[in-house]
ZAMARGU-4260 file (C-alpha; in steps of 0.2 Angstrom, whole numbers, plus 5000, padded with zeros to 4 digits):
<rodrens>
0) 5434/5379/5264 | 5418/5385/5252 | 5418/5402/5246 | 5411/5415/5260 | 5397/5428/5252
5) 5389/5432/5267 | 5396/5448/5269 | 5392/5467/5276 | 5399/5481/5262 | 5396/5492/5275
10) 5410/5487/5287 | 5422/5484/5270 | 5420/5468/5271 | 5423/5456/5251 | 5419/5438/5247
15) 5432/5428/5249 | 5435/5411/5235 | 5433/5396/5238 | 5451/5385/5242 | 5456/5366/5246
20) 5474/5364/5255 | 5483/5346/5257 | 5492/5342/5275 | 5501/5326/5278 | 5504/5322/5295
25) 5514/5305/5303 | 5517/5299/5320 | 5524/5284/5330 | 5524/5279/5348 | 5542/5272/5349
30) 5541/5272/5369 | 5528/5270/5380 | 5523/5289/5382 | 5533/5297/5369 | 5524/5300/5352
35) 5536/5307/5337 | 5528/5317/5322 | 5530/5325/5307 | 5519/5335/5298 | 5519/5343/5279
40) 5506/5358/5278 | 5499/5366/5264 | 5509/5354/5252 | 5503/5362/5234 | 5508/5378/5243
45) 5490/5384/5238 | 5489/5402/5240 | 5474/5407/5250 | 5466/5417/5264 | 5454/5417/5275
50) 5438/5428/5278 | 5439/5444/5282 | 5459/5441/5282 | 5463/5460/5275 | 5474/5472/5279
55) 5468/5490/5288 | 5463/5504/5276 | 5474/5518/5286 | 5473/5532/5271 | 5459/5540/5259
60) 5459/5531/5241 | 5468/5516/5248 | 5461/5497/5246 | 5460/5481/5258 | 5470/5468/5252
65) 5472/5450/5256 | 5485/5445/5270 | 5487/5426/5263 | 5488/5411/5276 | 5506/5404/5275
70) 5511/5392/5259 | 5521/5375/5264 | 5529/5373/5280 | 5535/5359/5289 | 5534/5353/5307
75) 5542/5339/5319 | 5537/5334/5336 | 5540/5326/5352 | 5527/5324/5364 | 5529/5313/5381
80) 5515/5310/5391 | 5514/5308/5411
</rodrens>
């Protein structure tokens, strides 16, 4: 994702740095209506956050801190089409 610097300071928005992740997905169809798959998302475990993904400021004097998106994760699936 590109850097996001079109922000509204009056709403407490902050610019977001650019980031890049690598996702790998593989699948196969062993039967006519069945698909099996696996995926590795954010393979290099990049620490990143999306624009406006910030914690709330509930008290005076506290700053908003970004909530990071998930690190590396693995998934597997079975899909049946009918």
